[in-house]
C-alpha positions in Angstrom: -37.5 -16.5 11.7 -36.3 -19.7 10.1 -32.7 -20.5 9.2 -33.6 -20.3 5.5 -34.9 -16.7 5.9 -31.8 -15.8 8.0 -29.5 -17.1 5.2 -31.5 -15.0 2.6 -30.6 -12.1 4.9 -27.0 -12.8 4.2 -27.2 -11.3 0.7 -28.8 -8.1 1.7 -27.7 -7.3 5.3 -26.3 -3.9 6.3 -22.7 -3.7 5.1 -20.0 -3.5 7.8 -16.7 -3.4 5.9 -16.1 -2.8 2.2 -13.2 -3.8 0.0 -11.0 -0.8 -0.9 -9.9 -0.7 -4.5 -8.0 1.8 -6.7 -10.2 4.4 -8.4 -11.1 3.7 -12.0 -13.0 5.8 -14.5 -16.8 5.6 -13.9 -17.3 4.5 -17.5 -15.5 1.2 -16.6 -18.0 0.3 -13.9 -21.1 -1.6 -15.0 -24.4 -0.1 -13.9 -26.5 -1.9 -11.3 -29.0 1.0 -11.1 -32.7 0.0 -11.0 -34.9 -3.0 -10.1 -33.7 -6.6 -10.3 -35.7 -9.8 -9.7 -35.0 -13.5 -9.7 -34.4 -16.6 -7.6 -31.9 -19.1 -6.4 -31.1 -21.4 -3.6 -30.0 -21.3 0.0 -27.7 -24.1 1.4 -27.3 -24.9 5.1 -24.3 -26.4 7.0 -26.5 -29.6 7.4 -26.5 -30.0 3.6 -30.2 -29.0 3.3 -31.2 -26.7 0.4 -34.2 -24.4 -0.1 -35.4 -22.3 -3.0 -35.8 -18.5 -2.6 -37.0 -15.5 -4.6 -35.6 -12.0 -4.4 -36.5 -8.4 -5.5 -33.7 -5.9 -5.2 -33.3 -2.2 -6.0 -29.8 -0.8 -6.6 -29.0 2.9 -6.3 -25.6 4.4 -7.2 -23.8 6.0 -4.2 -20.5 7.1 -5.8 -18.6 6.2 -8.9 -18.1 2.6 -7.7 -20.6 2.0 -4.9 -24.2 0.9 -4.8 -26.8 0.8 -2.0 -29.0 -2.3 -2.3 -32.5 -2.6 -0.8 -33.9 -6.1 -1.2 -36.7 -8.4 -0.1 -36.2 -12.2 -0.3 -38.7 -14.9 0.5 -38.5 -18.7 0.9 -41.0 -21.3 2.1 -39.7 -20.4 5.6 -40.2 -16.7 5.6 -39.4 -13.2 4.3 -36.5 -10.9 4.9 -36.0 -7.2 4.0 -32.4 -5.9 4.1 -29.9 -3.4 2.8 -26.3 -3.6 1.8 -23.5 -1.6 0.2 -21.4 -3.0 -2.6 -18.1 -1.7 -4.0 -16.8 -2.4 -7.6 -13.7 -4.5 -7.6 -13.1 -5.1 -11.3 -14.1 -7.6 -14.0 -17.8 -6.7 -13.7 -17.7 -7.7 -10.0 -18.9 -6.0 -6.9 -18.3 -7.2 -3.3 -19.1 -6.3 0.3 -18.9 -7.7 3.8 -21.9 -7.5 6.1 -23.2 -8.0 9.6 -26.9 -8.4 10.4 -27.4 -7.5 14.1 -31.0 -8.8 14.1 -30.0 -12.4 13.2 -26.3 -12.2 14.2 -25.3 -13.2 10.7 -22.1 -12.0 8.9 -20.3 -13.0 5.7 -19.5 -11.8 2.2 -21.6 -11.0 -0.9 -20.3 -10.9 -4.5 -22.3 -9.7 -7.5 -21.1 -10.4 -11.0 -22.9 -8.5 -13.8 -23.3 -9.7 -17.4 -25.6 -7.3 -19.3 -29.1 -7.4 -17.8 -28.3 -10.3 -15.6 -26.3 -10.7 -12.4 -25.1 -13.6 -10.3 -25.2 -13.1 -6.5 -23.0 -15.4 -4.3 -23.3 -15.2 -0.6 -21.3 -17.0 2.1 -21.1 -17.1 5.9 -18.2 -18.5 8.0 -20.9 -20.6 9.8 -21.1 -22.7 6.6 -24.3 -21.4 5.1 -24.4 -20.0 1.5 -26.8 -18.8 -1.1 -26.8 -18.2 -4.9 -29.2 -16.0 -6.8 -29.6 -15.1 -10.5 -31.3 -11.7 -10.9 -32.4 -9.9 -14.1 -33.7 -6.5 -14.9 
C-alpha cells in the first residue's frame, strides 16, 4: 500500500491509548452518532500532498467515547480502519492510535460544529492529514 493510503490510516487506526478526562454530564457531549462523509488532504514529510475521501460511522460507547469505523481512499489506494475517541471538552474528541499493519502511530483530533466535523491527524514521522466530514 502506498504512503498516501498509510497516512489515511492514521485517522482511523485502532486506538492504543486514550486521553483521560474528568466526567461531565452526557448532555454536554456533542453527538457523533451516525454516518459522516467528506474529504481532505494528506501531507507527507517530503512536502507532497494528496487528496483523499472518507466515509465514517460513529457509534457511542459510553457517555464520552465513540467507536469509529471508516473507509478512506486516495489516488494511491483504500484503507479501512477503526479507532476510539474520547471527549475532551470544547466540542473536541481525541485519541492516540497504533496501526500494526502499517506500523503507523500518532494522534487524531475531531472538532464538531453542528453537522460538520474537522478531523486532524498527525504522526511523529512528520505526516499529517486534515478532513472535513458532514452528516
